[in-house]
Structures are given as structure tokens and as C-alpha cells.
N, CA, C, O and the ligand as a Tripos MOL2 file, in Angstrom:
@<TRIPOS>MOLECULE
protein
  273   271    69     0     0
PROTEIN
NO_CHARGES

@<TRIPOS>ATOM
      1 N         -66.8870  146.8980   71.5510 N.3       1 MET1
      2 CA        -66.1380  146.9610   70.2690 C.3       1 MET1
      3 C         -66.2660  148.3580   69.6920 C.2       1 MET1
      4 O         -67.3240  148.9880   69.6850 O.2       1 MET1
      5 N         -65.0370  148.8250   69.1760 N.am      2 GLU2
      6 CA        -64.9870  150.2020   68.6910 C.3       2 GLU2
      7 C         -64.2890  150.1790   67.3480 C.2       2 GLU2
      8 O         -63.3980  149.3630   67.1140 O.2       2 GLU2
      9 N         -64.7140  151.1130   66.4310 N.am      3 THR3
     10 CA        -64.0620  151.2530   65.2140 C.3       3 THR3
     11 C         -63.4910  152.6480   65.0640 C.2       3 THR3
     12 O         -64.2160  153.6220   65.2680 O.2       3 THR3
     13 N         -62.2360  152.7810   64.7190 N.am      4 LYS4
     14 CA        -61.6320  154.0870   64.6380 C.3       4 LYS4
     15 C         -60.7810  154.0890   63.3490 C.2       4 LYS4
     16 O         -60.2020  153.0780   62.9510 O.2       4 LYS4
     17 N         -60.7380  155.3010   62.7120 N.am      5 THR5
     18 CA        -59.9660  155.4970   61.4650 C.3       5 THR5
     19 C         -58.8950  156.4880   61.7740 C.2       5 THR5
     20 O         -59.1290  157.5400   62.3690 O.2       5 THR5
     21 N         -57.6660  156.1140   61.3380 N.am      6 TYR6
     22 CA        -56.4210  156.9570   61.4990 C.3       6 TYR6
     23 C         -55.8180  157.2990   60.1430 C.2       6 TYR6
     24 O         -55.8100  156.4850   59.2200 O.2       6 TYR6
     25 N         -55.3390  158.4640   60.0550 N.am      7 SER7
     26 CA        -54.5530  158.8970   58.8230 C.3       7 SER7
     27 C         -53.0900  158.5450   59.0350 C.2       7 SER7
     28 O         -52.4680  158.9980   59.9950 O.2       7 SER7
     29 N         -52.5480  157.7420   58.1430 N.am      8 VAL8
     30 CA        -51.1510  157.3380   58.2750 C.3       8 VAL8
     31 C         -50.4680  157.7350   56.9880 C.2       8 VAL8
     32 O         -50.4630  156.9520   56.0380 O.2       8 VAL8
     33 N         -49.8770  158.9460   56.9170 N.am      9 PRO9
     34 CA        -49.2940  159.4140   55.6320 C.3       9 PRO9
     35 C         -48.0860  158.5720   55.2240 C.2       9 PRO9
     36 O         -47.7260  158.6440   54.0490 O.2       9 PRO9
     37 N         -47.4460  157.8100   56.0410 N.am     10 GLY10
     38 CA        -46.2930  157.0340   55.6720 C.3      10 GLY10
     39 C         -46.6080  155.8170   54.8260 C.2      10 GLY10
     40 O         -45.6900  155.1410   54.3610 O.2      10 GLY10
     41 N         -47.8300  155.5330   54.6220 N.am     11 ILE11
     42 CA        -48.2150  154.4150   53.7400 C.3      11 ILE11
     43 C         -47.9510  154.7940   52.2760 C.2      11 ILE11
     44 O         -48.5010  155.7710   51.7700 O.2      11 ILE11
     45 N         -47.0900  153.9970   51.5990 N.am     12 HIS12
     46 CA        -46.6830  154.3320   50.2480 C.3      12 HIS12
     47 C         -47.0080  153.2610   49.2240 C.2      12 HIS12
     48 O         -47.2230  153.5360   48.0430 O.2      12 HIS12
     49 N         -47.0360  151.9870   49.7360 N.am     13 CYS13
     50 CA        -47.1730  150.8350   48.7550 C.3      13 CYS13
     51 C         -47.7710  149.6810   49.4270 C.2      13 CYS13
     52 O         -48.1100  149.7550   50.6080 O.2      13 CYS13
     53 N         -47.9180  148.6010   48.7200 N.am     14 HIS14
     54 CA        -48.5690  147.4550   49.2130 C.3      14 HIS14
     55 C         -47.8180  146.8100   50.3850 C.2      14 HIS14
     56 O         -48.4220  146.2220   51.2830 O.2      14 HIS14
     57 N         -46.4770  146.9360   50.3510 N.am     15 HIS15
     58 CA        -45.6660  146.4780   51.4190 C.3      15 HIS15
     59 C         -46.0920  147.1890   52.7170 C.2      15 HIS15
     60 O         -46.2740  146.5310   53.7410 O.2      15 HIS15
     61 N         -46.2490  148.5010   52.6880 N.am     16 CYS16
     62 CA        -46.6590  149.2540   53.8520 C.3      16 CYS16
     63 C         -48.0010  148.7470   54.3660 C.2      16 CYS16
     64 O         -48.1610  148.5290   55.5670 O.2      16 CYS16
     65 N         -48.9780  148.5550   53.4570 N.am     17 ILE17
     66 CA        -50.3370  148.1000   53.7860 C.3      17 ILE17
     67 C         -50.1820  146.7430   54.5540 C.2      17 ILE17
     68 O         -50.8440  146.5520   55.5740 O.2      17 ILE17
     69 N         -49.3380  145.8260   54.0860 N.am     18 HIS18
     70 CA        -49.1340  144.5810   54.6050 C.3      18 HIS18
     71 C         -48.5100  144.7310   56.0310 C.2      18 HIS18
     72 O         -48.9890  144.0970   56.9710 O.2      18 HIS18
     73 N         -47.5310  145.5000   56.1820 N.am     19 THR19
     74 CA        -46.7900  145.6160   57.4580 C.3      19 THR19
     75 C         -47.7650  146.1980   58.4810 C.2      19 THR19
     76 O         -47.8670  145.6530   59.5800 O.2      19 THR19
     77 N         -48.4850  147.2760   58.1740 N.am     20 VAL20
     78 CA        -49.4080  147.9010   59.1280 C.3      20 VAL20
     79 C         -50.5850  146.9200   59.4760 C.2      20 VAL20
     80 O         -51.0050  146.8060   60.6270 O.2      20 VAL20
     81 N         -51.0480  146.2780   58.5010 N.am     21 THR21
     82 CA        -52.1770  145.3020   58.7500 C.3      21 THR21
     83 C         -51.7220  144.1750   59.6770 C.2      21 THR21
     84 O         -52.4180  143.8500   60.6390 O.2      21 THR21
     85 N         -50.5470  143.5680   59.3950 N.am     22 MET22
     86 CA        -50.0230  142.4920   60.1420 C.3      22 MET22
     87 C         -49.7230  142.9130   61.5820 C.2      22 MET22
     88 O         -50.0920  142.2070   62.5210 O.2      22 MET22
     89 N         -49.0640  144.0460   61.7620 N.am     23 GLU23
     90 CA        -48.6280  144.5090   63.1030 C.3      23 GLU23
     91 C         -49.8230  144.8070   63.9690 C.2      23 GLU23
     92 O         -49.8560  144.4250   65.1380 O.2      23 GLU23
     93 N         -50.8280  145.5000   63.4000 N.am     24 LEU24
     94 CA        -52.0210  145.8390   64.1950 C.3      24 LEU24
     95 C         -52.8610  144.5380   64.4670 C.2      24 LEU24
     96 O         -53.4230  144.3950   65.5520 O.2      24 LEU24
     97 N         -52.9390  143.6410   63.5270 N.am     25 SER25
     98 CA        -53.7120  142.4360   63.7100 C.3      25 SER25
     99 C         -53.1040  141.5590   64.8240 C.2      25 SER25
    100 O         -53.8010  140.7680   65.4590 O.2      25 SER25
    101 N         -51.7800  141.7200   65.0410 N.am     26 ASP26
    102 CA        -51.0920  140.9670   66.0970 C.3      26 ASP26
    103 C         -51.5080  141.3740   67.5150 C.2      26 ASP26
    104 O         -51.2970  140.6390   68.4790 O.2      26 ASP26
    105 N         -52.1030  142.5620   67.6100 N.am     27 LEU27
    106 CA        -52.3970  143.0590   68.9560 C.3      27 LEU27
    107 C         -53.7080  142.2780   69.5070 C.2      27 LEU27
    108 O         -54.7290  142.1350   68.8330 O.2      27 LEU27
    109 N         -53.5500  141.8360   70.7120 N.am     28 GLU28
    110 CA        -54.7080  141.1890   71.3300 C.3      28 GLU28
    111 C         -55.8730  142.1920   71.4520 C.2      28 GLU28
    112 O         -55.7140  143.2940   71.9780 O.2      28 GLU28
    113 N         -57.0550  141.7680   70.9440 N.am     29 GLY29
    114 CA        -58.2260  142.6020   70.9960 C.3      29 GLY29
    115 C         -58.6010  143.3010   69.6990 C.2      29 GLY29
    116 O         -59.7140  143.7920   69.5090 O.2      29 GLY29
    117 N         -57.5660  143.3170   68.7820 N.am     30 VAL30
    118 CA        -57.8510  143.9140   67.4430 C.3      30 VAL30
    119 C         -58.5670  142.8830   66.5700 C.2      30 VAL30
    120 O         -58.0640  141.7850   66.3310 O.2      30 VAL30
    121 N         -59.7860  143.2810   66.0890 N.am     31 LYS31
    122 CA        -60.6190  142.2610   65.3940 C.3      31 LYS31
    123 C         -60.4290  142.4780   63.8640 C.2      31 LYS31
    124 O         -60.4560  141.4860   63.1350 O.2      31 LYS31
    125 N         -60.2500  143.6360   63.3690 N.am     32 ASN32
    126 CA        -60.1430  143.8360   61.9620 C.3      32 ASN32
    127 C         -59.3380  145.1140   61.6420 C.2      32 ASN32
    128 O         -59.4350  146.1390   62.3170 O.2      32 ASN32
    129 N         -58.5790  144.9910   60.6220 N.am     33 VAL33
    130 CA        -57.7760  146.2020   60.1510 C.3      33 VAL33
    131 C         -57.9420  146.2960   58.6880 C.2      33 VAL33
    132 O         -57.7410  145.3150   57.9710 O.2      33 VAL33
    133 N         -58.3300  147.5280   58.1850 N.am     34 GLU34
    134 CA        -58.3800  147.8090   56.8330 C.3      34 GLU34
    135 C         -57.4930  149.0320   56.5290 C.2      34 GLU34
    136 O         -57.7270  150.1080   57.0790 O.2      34 GLU34
    137 N         -56.5250  148.8820   55.6990 N.am     35 ALA35
    138 CA        -55.5880  149.9640   55.3610 C.3      35 ALA35
    139 C         -55.8380  150.2440   53.8550 C.2      35 ALA35
    140 O         -55.9190  149.3310   53.0330 O.2      35 ALA35
    141 N         -55.9520  151.5160   53.5510 N.am     36 ASN36
    142 CA        -56.2440  151.9220   52.1530 C.3      36 ASN36
    143 C         -55.0410  152.6650   51.6160 C.2      36 ASN36
    144 O         -54.6180  153.6860   52.1570 O.2      36 ASN36
    145 N         -54.4940  152.1140   50.5180 N.am     37 LEU37
    146 CA        -53.2860  152.7810   49.8930 C.3      37 LEU37
    147 C         -53.5550  154.1430   49.3490 C.2      37 LEU37
    148 O         -52.7250  155.0440   49.4720 O.2      37 LEU37
    149 N         -54.7030  154.3120   48.7460 N.am     38 GLU38
    150 CA        -55.0340  155.6470   48.1200 C.3      38 GLU38
    151 C         -55.3030  156.7260   49.0960 C.2      38 GLU38
    152 O         -54.8280  157.8540   48.9610 O.2      38 GLU38
    153 N         -56.0810  156.3730   50.0970 N.am     39 THR39
    154 CA        -56.4610  157.4060   51.0890 C.3      39 THR39
    155 C         -55.4130  157.5450   52.2180 C.2      39 THR39
    156 O         -55.3130  158.5690   52.8940 O.2      39 THR39
    157 N         -54.6200  156.4230   52.3820 N.am     40 LYS40
    158 CA        -53.6460  156.3740   53.5460 C.3      40 LYS40
    159 C         -54.4510  156.3560   54.9060 C.2      40 LYS40
    160 O         -53.9420  156.8060   55.9330 O.2      40 LYS40
    161 N         -55.6390  155.8570   54.8820 N.am     41 LEU41
    162 CA        -56.4540  155.7120   56.0830 C.3      41 LEU41
    163 C         -56.4300  154.2660   56.5440 C.2      41 LEU41
    164 O         -56.5360  153.3400   55.7400 O.2      41 LEU41
    165 N         -56.2850  154.0810   57.8930 N.am     42 VAL42
    166 CA        -56.3220  152.7710   58.5110 C.3      42 VAL42
    167 C         -57.4960  152.7060   59.4280 C.2      42 VAL42
    168 O         -57.6350  153.5130   60.3480 O.2      42 VAL42
    169 N         -58.3620  151.7230   59.1710 N.am     43 THR43
    170 CA        -59.5710  151.6050   60.0350 C.3      43 THR43
    171 C         -59.3550  150.3850   60.8220 C.2      43 THR43
    172 O         -59.0840  149.3100   60.2860 O.2      43 THR43
    173 N         -59.4770  150.5470   62.1290 N.am     44 VAL44
    174 CA        -59.2440  149.4200   63.0810 C.3      44 VAL44
    175 C         -60.4940  149.1830   63.9390 C.2      44 VAL44
    176 O         -61.0550  150.0850   64.5620 O.2      44 VAL44
    177 N         -60.8860  147.9070   63.9250 N.am     45 THR45
    178 CA        -62.0550  147.5290   64.8500 C.3      45 THR45
    179 C         -61.3990  146.7350   66.0440 C.2      45 THR45
    180 O         -60.6650  145.7700   65.8330 O.2      45 THR45
    181 N         -61.6880  147.1690   67.2510 N.am     46 PHE46
    182 CA        -60.9920  146.5490   68.3910 C.3      46 PHE46
    183 C         -61.7930  146.6490   69.6740 C.2      46 PHE46
    184 O         -62.7130  147.4550   69.8130 O.2      46 PHE46
    185 N         -61.3900  145.7700   70.6300 N.am     47 GLU47
    186 CA        -62.0300  145.7760   71.9360 C.3      47 GLU47
    187 C         -60.8800  145.4770   72.9700 C.2      47 GLU47
    188 O         -59.7820  145.0710   72.5880 O.2      47 GLU47
    189 N         -61.1540  145.6790   74.1880 N.am     48 ALA48
    190 CA        -60.1770  145.3810   75.2530 C.3      48 ALA48
    191 C         -59.5990  143.9740   75.0930 C.2      48 ALA48
    192 O         -60.2920  143.0230   74.7320 O.2      48 ALA48
    193 N         -58.2940  143.8880   75.3790 N.am     49 PRO49
    194 CA        -57.4120  144.7640   75.9430 C.3      49 PRO49
    195 C         -56.8080  145.8420   75.0220 C.2      49 PRO49
    196 O         -56.0970  146.7330   75.4850 O.2      49 PRO49
    197 N         -57.0790  145.7540   73.8040 N.am     50 ALA50
    198 CA        -56.5820  146.8360   72.8710 C.3      50 ALA50
    199 C         -57.1800  148.1310   73.2440 C.2      50 ALA50
    200 O         -58.3250  148.2060   73.6900 O.2      50 ALA50
    201 N         -56.3740  149.2050   73.0550 N.am     51 THR51
    202 CA        -56.8600  150.5590   73.2530 C.3      51 THR51
    203 C         -56.4080  151.4220   72.0990 C.2      51 THR51
    204 O         -55.5170  151.0410   71.3400 O.2      51 THR51
    205 N         -57.0360  152.6150   71.9620 N.am     52 GLU52
    206 CA        -56.7000  153.5590   70.9630 C.3      52 GLU52
    207 C         -55.2080  153.9210   71.0920 C.2      52 GLU52
    208 O         -54.4530  153.9260   70.1200 O.2      52 GLU52
    209 N         -54.8270  154.2230   72.3500 N.am     53 GLU53
    210 CA        -53.4920  154.5810   72.7430 C.3      53 GLU53
    211 C         -52.4350  153.4710   72.1840 C.2      53 GLU53
    212 O         -51.4180  153.7910   71.5680 O.2      53 GLU53
    213 N         -52.7800  152.2220   72.4570 N.am     54 LEU54
    214 CA        -51.9410  151.1140   72.1230 C.3      54 LEU54
    215 C         -51.7720  151.1480   70.5350 C.2      54 LEU54
    216 O         -50.6760  150.9880   69.9980 O.2      54 LEU54
    217 N         -52.9270  151.3650   69.8520 N.am     55 ILE55
    218 CA        -52.8260  151.2550   68.3920 C.3      55 ILE55
    219 C         -51.9430  152.4010   67.8460 C.2      55 ILE55
    220 O         -51.1230  152.1970   66.9500 O.2      55 ILE55
    221 N         -52.1340  153.6050   68.4100 N.am     56 ILE56
    222 CA        -51.3690  154.7130   67.9310 C.3      56 ILE56
    223 C         -49.8820  154.5740   68.3050 C.2      56 ILE56
    224 O         -49.0100  154.9520   67.5230 O.2      56 ILE56
    225 N         -49.5920  154.0280   69.5080 N.am     57 ASP57
    226 CA        -48.2180  153.8070   69.9270 C.3      57 ASP57
    227 C         -47.6040  152.6980   69.0450 C.2      57 ASP57
    228 O         -46.4200  152.7850   68.7190 O.2      57 ASP57
    229 N         -48.3480  151.6870   68.6600 N.am     58 THR58
    230 CA        -47.7760  150.6540   67.8350 C.3      58 THR58
    231 C         -47.4280  151.1290   66.4590 C.2      58 THR58
    232 O         -46.4120  150.7470   65.8790 O.2      58 THR58
    233 N         -48.2840  151.9640   65.9510 N.am     59 LEU59
    234 CA        -48.0200  152.5110   64.5630 C.3      59 LEU59
    235 C         -46.7850  153.4570   64.6570 C.2      59 LEU59
    236 O         -46.0210  153.5230   63.6950 O.2      59 LEU59
    237 N         -46.5730  154.1560   65.7290 N.am     60 ALA60
    238 CA        -45.3590  154.9980   65.8770 C.3      60 ALA60
    239 C         -44.1630  154.1280   65.9590 C.2      60 ALA60
    240 O         -43.1550  154.4340   65.3220 O.2      60 ALA60
    241 N         -44.2000  153.0440   66.7120 N.am     61 GLU61
    242 CA        -43.0950  152.1310   66.8820 C.3      61 GLU61
    243 C         -42.6680  151.4770   65.5770 C.2      61 GLU61
    244 O         -41.4780  151.2030   65.4200 O.2      61 GLU61
    245 N         -43.5400  151.2150   64.6550 N.am     62 ILE62
    246 CA        -43.1780  150.5120   63.4290 C.3      62 ILE62
    247 C         -42.9130  151.5800   62.3460 C.2      62 ILE62
    248 O         -42.7980  151.2320   61.1710 O.2      62 ILE62
    249 N         -42.8140  152.8710   62.7170 N.am     63 ASN63
    250 CA        -42.4850  153.9860   61.8670 C.3      63 ASN63
    251 C         -43.6100  154.3810   60.8290 C.2      63 ASN63
    252 O         -43.3400  154.8290   59.7150 O.2      63 ASN63
    253 N         -44.8450  154.1830   61.2760 N.am     64 TYR64
    254 CA        -45.9760  154.6110   60.5620 C.3      64 TYR64
    255 C         -46.8640  155.4870   61.4750 C.2      64 TYR64
    256 O         -48.0090  155.1530   61.7820 O.2      64 TYR64
    257 N         -46.2720  156.6260   61.8920 N.am     65 PRO65
    258 CA        -46.9740  157.4720   62.8710 C.3      65 PRO65
    259 C         -48.2900  158.0340   62.2730 C.2      65 PRO65
    260 O         -48.3930  158.3530   61.0880 O.2      65 PRO65
    261 N         -49.2660  158.1270   63.1680 N.am     66 VAL66
    262 CA        -50.5750  158.6490   62.8410 C.3      66 VAL66
    263 C         -50.4380  160.1720   62.7130 C.2      66 VAL66
    264 O         -49.8000  160.8070   63.5530 O.2      66 VAL66
    265 N         -51.0350  160.7640   61.6650 N.am     67 ALA67
    266 CA        -50.9890  162.1960   61.4440 C.3      67 ALA67
    267 C         -51.8760  162.8980   62.6040 C.2      67 ALA67
    268 O         -52.9520  162.4100   62.9500 O.2      67 ALA67
    269 N         -51.3600  164.0460   63.1650 N.am     68 GLU68
    270 CA        -52.1390  164.8070   64.1530 C.3      68 GLU68
    271 C         -53.4540  165.2880   63.5850 C.2      68 GLU68
    272 O         -54.2260  165.9420   64.2870 O.2      68 GLU68
    273 CU        -44.4570  150.8150   51.2950 Cu       69 CU69
@<TRIPOS>BOND
     1     1     2 1
     2     2     3 1
     3     3     4 2
     4     3     5 am
     5     5     6 1
     6     6     7 1
     7     7     8 2
     8     7     9 am
     9     9    10 1
    10    10    11 1
    11    11    12 2
    12    11    13 am
    13    13    14 1
    14    14    15 1
    15    15    16 2
    16    15    17 am
    17    17    18 1
    18    18    19 1
    19    19    20 2
    20    19    21 am
    21    21    22 1
    22    22    23 1
    23    23    24 2
    24    23    25 am
    25    25    26 1
    26    26    27 1
    27    27    28 2
    28    27    29 am
    29    29    30 1
    30    30    31 1
    31    31    32 2
    32    31    33 am
    33    33    34 1
    34    34    35 1
    35    35    36 2
    36    35    37 am
    37    37    38 1
    38    38    39 1
    39    39    40 2
    40    39    41 am
    41    41    42 1
    42    42    43 1
    43    43    44 2
    44    43    45 am
    45    45    46 1
    46    46    47 1
    47    47    48 2
    48    47    49 am
    49    49    50 1
    50    50    51 1
    51    51    52 2
    52    51    53 am
    53    53    54 1
    54    54    55 1
    55    55    56 2
    56    55    57 am
    57    57    58 1
    58    58    59 1
    59    59    60 2
    60    59    61 am
    61    61    62 1
    62    62    63 1
    63    63    64 2
    64    63    65 am
    65    65    66 1
    66    66    67 1
    67    67    68 2
    68    67    69 am
    69    69    70 1
    70    70    71 1
    71    71    72 2
    72    71    73 am
    73    73    74 1
    74    74    75 1
    75    75    76 2
    76    75    77 am
    77    77    78 1
    78    78    79 1
    79    79    80 2
    80    79    81 am
    81    81    82 1
    82    82    83 1
    83    83    84 2
    84    83    85 am
    85    85    86 1
    86    86    87 1
    87    87    88 2
    88    87    89 am
    89    89    90 1
    90    90    91 1
    91    91    92 2
    92    91    93 am
    93    93    94 1
    94    94    95 1
    95    95    96 2
    96    95    97 am
    97    97    98 1
    98    98    99 1
    99    99   100 2
   100    99   101 am
   101   101   102 1
   102   102   103 1
   103   103   104 2
   104   103   105 am
   105   105   106 1
   106   106   107 1
   107   107   108 2
   108   107   109 am
   109   109   110 1
   110   110   111 1
   111   111   112 2
   112   111   113 am
   113   113   114 1
   114   114   115 1
   115   115   116 2
   116   115   117 am
   117   117   118 1
   118   118   119 1
   119   119   120 2
   120   119   121 am
   121   121   122 1
   122   122   123 1
   123   123   124 2
   124   123   125 am
   125   125   126 1
   126   126   127 1
   127   127   128 2
   128   127   129 am
   129   129   130 1
   130   130   131 1
   131   131   132 2
   132   131   133 am
   133   133   134 1
   134   134   135 1
   135   135   136 2
   136   135   137 am
   137   137   138 1
   138   138   139 1
   139   139   140 2
   140   139   141 am
   141   141   142 1
   142   142   143 1
   143   143   144 2
   144   143   145 am
   145   145   146 1
   146   146   147 1
   147   147   148 2
   148   147   149 am
   149   149   150 1
   150   150   151 1
   151   151   152 2
   152   151   153 am
   153   153   154 1
   154   154   155 1
   155   155   156 2
   156   155   157 am
   157   157   158 1
   158   158   159 1
   159   159   160 2
   160   159   161 am
   161   161   162 1
   162   162   163 1
   163   163   164 2
   164   163   165 am
   165   165   166 1
   166   166   167 1
   167   167   168 2
   168   167   169 am
   169   169   170 1
   170   170   171 1
   171   171   172 2
   172   171   173 am
   173   173   174 1
   174   174   175 1
   175   175   176 2
   176   175   177 am
   177   177   178 1
   178   178   179 1
   179   179   180 2
   180   179   181 am
   181   181   182 1
   182   182   183 1
   183   183   184 2
   184   183   185 am
   185   185   186 1
   186   186   187 1
   187   187   188 2
   188   187   189 am
   189   189   190 1
   190   190   191 1
   191   191   192 2
   192   191   193 am
   193   193   194 1
   194   194   195 1
   195   195   196 2
   196   195   197 am
   197   197   198 1
   198   198   199 1
   199   199   200 2
   200   199   201 am
   201   201   202 1
   202   202   203 1
   203   203   204 2
   204   203   205 am
   205   205   206 1
   206   206   207 1
   207   207   208 2
   208   207   209 am
   209   209   210 1
   210   210   211 1
   211   211   212 2
   212   211   213 am
   213   213   214 1
   214   214   215 1
   215   215   216 2
   216   215   217 am
   217   217   218 1
   218   218   219 1
   219   219   220 2
   220   219   221 am
   221   221   222 1
   222   222   223 1
   223   223   224 2
   224   223   225 am
   225   225   226 1
   226   226   227 1
   227   227   228 2
   228   227   229 am
   229   229   230 1
   230   230   231 1
   231   231   232 2
   232   231   233 am
   233   233   234 1
   234   234   235 1
   235   235   236 2
   236   235   237 am
   237   237   238 1
   238   238   239 1
   239   239   240 2
   240   239   241 am
   241   241   242 1
   242   242   243 1
   243   243   244 2
   244   243   245 am
   245   245   246 1
   246   246   247 1
   247   247   248 2
   248   247   249 am
   249   249   250 1
   250   250   251 1
   251   251   252 2
   252   251   253 am
   253   253   254 1
   254   254   255 1
   255   255   256 2
   256   255   257 am
   257   257   258 1
   258   258   259 1
   259   259   260 2
   260   259   261 am
   261   261   262 1
   262   262   263 1
   263   263   264 2
   264   263   265 am
   265   265   266 1
   266   266   267 1
   267   267   268 2
   268   267   269 am
   269   269   270 1
   270   270   271 1
   271   271   272 2
@<TRIPOS>SUBSTRUCTURE
     1 MET1         2 RESIDUE 1 A MET
     2 GLU2         6 RESIDUE 1 A GLU
     3 THR3        10 RESIDUE 1 A THR
     4 LYS4        14 RESIDUE 1 A LYS
     5 THR5        18 RESIDUE 1 A THR
     6 TYR6        22 RESIDUE 1 A TYR
     7 SER7        26 RESIDUE 1 A SER
     8 VAL8        30 RESIDUE 1 A VAL
     9 PRO9        34 RESIDUE 1 A PRO
    10 GLY10       38 RESIDUE 1 A GLY
    11 ILE11       42 RESIDUE 1 A ILE
    12 HIS12       46 RESIDUE 1 A HIS
    13 CYS13       50 RESIDUE 1 A CYS
    14 HIS14       54 RESIDUE 1 A HIS
    15 HIS15       58 RESIDUE 1 A HIS
    16 CYS16       62 RESIDUE 1 A CYS
    17 ILE17       66 RESIDUE 1 A ILE
    18 HIS18       70 RESIDUE 1 A HIS
    19 THR19       74 RESIDUE 1 A THR
    20 VAL20       78 RESIDUE 1 A VAL
    21 THR21       82 RESIDUE 1 A THR
    22 MET22       86 RESIDUE 1 A MET
    23 GLU23       90 RESIDUE 1 A GLU
    24 LEU24       94 RESIDUE 1 A LEU
    25 SER25       98 RESIDUE 1 A SER
    26 ASP26      102 RESIDUE 1 A ASP
    27 LEU27      106 RESIDUE 1 A LEU
    28 GLU28      110 RESIDUE 1 A GLU
    29 GLY29      114 RESIDUE 1 A GLY
    30 VAL30      118 RESIDUE 1 A VAL
    31 LYS31      122 RESIDUE 1 A LYS
    32 ASN32      126 RESIDUE 1 A ASN
    33 VAL33      130 RESIDUE 1 A VAL
    34 GLU34      134 RESIDUE 1 A GLU
    35 ALA35      138 RESIDUE 1 A ALA
    36 ASN36      142 RESIDUE 1 A ASN
    37 LEU37      146 RESIDUE 1 A LEU
    38 GLU38      150 RESIDUE 1 A GLU
    39 THR39      154 RESIDUE 1 A THR
    40 LYS40      158 RESIDUE 1 A LYS
    41 LEU41      162 RESIDUE 1 A LEU
    42 VAL42      166 RESIDUE 1 A VAL
    43 THR43      170 RESIDUE 1 A THR
    44 VAL44      174 RESIDUE 1 A VAL
    45 THR45      178 RESIDUE 1 A THR
    46 PHE46      182 RESIDUE 1 A PHE
    47 GLU47      186 RESIDUE 1 A GLU
    48 ALA48      190 RESIDUE 1 A ALA
    49 PRO49      194 RESIDUE 1 A PRO
    50 ALA50      198 RESIDUE 1 A ALA
    51 THR51      202 RESIDUE 1 A THR
    52 GLU52      206 RESIDUE 1 A GLU
    53 GLU53      210 RESIDUE 1 A GLU
    54 LEU54      214 RESIDUE 1 A LEU
    55 ILE55      218 RESIDUE 1 A ILE
    56 ILE56      222 RESIDUE 1 A ILE
    57 ASP57      226 RESIDUE 1 A ASP
    58 THR58      230 RESIDUE 1 A THR
    59 LEU59      234 RESIDUE 1 A LEU
    60 ALA60      238 RESIDUE 1 A ALA
    61 GLU61      242 RESIDUE 1 A GLU
    62 ILE62      246 RESIDUE 1 A ILE
    63 ASN63      250 RESIDUE 1 A ASN
    64 TYR64      254 RESIDUE 1 A TYR
    65 PRO65      258 RESIDUE 1 A PRO
    66 VAL66      262 RESIDUE 1 A VAL
    67 ALA67      266 RESIDUE 1 A ALA
    68 GLU68      270 RESIDUE 1 A GLU
    69 CU69       273 GROUP 0 **** ****
């Protein structure tokens, strides 16, 4: 199990929080998602088959790309 935090500047409101949380939670292996509206940080706890690459790719696909 791994926990990583990503900066997602596209988060603007509670709808964004909901979307990001739902989409990442749907990934097999993702155990917990916490998205913070004020800091725009998304903390994800996951294990295989989920990977960091999959999480980053998923965020990009739903138009919430992770900041470099
Ligand atoms: Cu929003």
C-alpha cells in the first residue's frame, strides 16, 4: 500500500472534488482518496493493480491534470 499526494490546480469547487474523488475511487486498487479544495491537493492511497502512472493518466483523462 502506497500513499501519494498530487497537486491538481484544476480543482475549483465541490463538484471538482466530487468528480476527482469518484473517478479515482473507481480504479481497482485505490483504497482512499482525499481531495482538498483549498490546497488543491489530492492524496491517494492505493495498491496493485493501481499504479501511480494510472492515477496520473486518469486525472489527465478527466481534465484534471497533475501539475508538474
Ligand atoms: Cu469545480
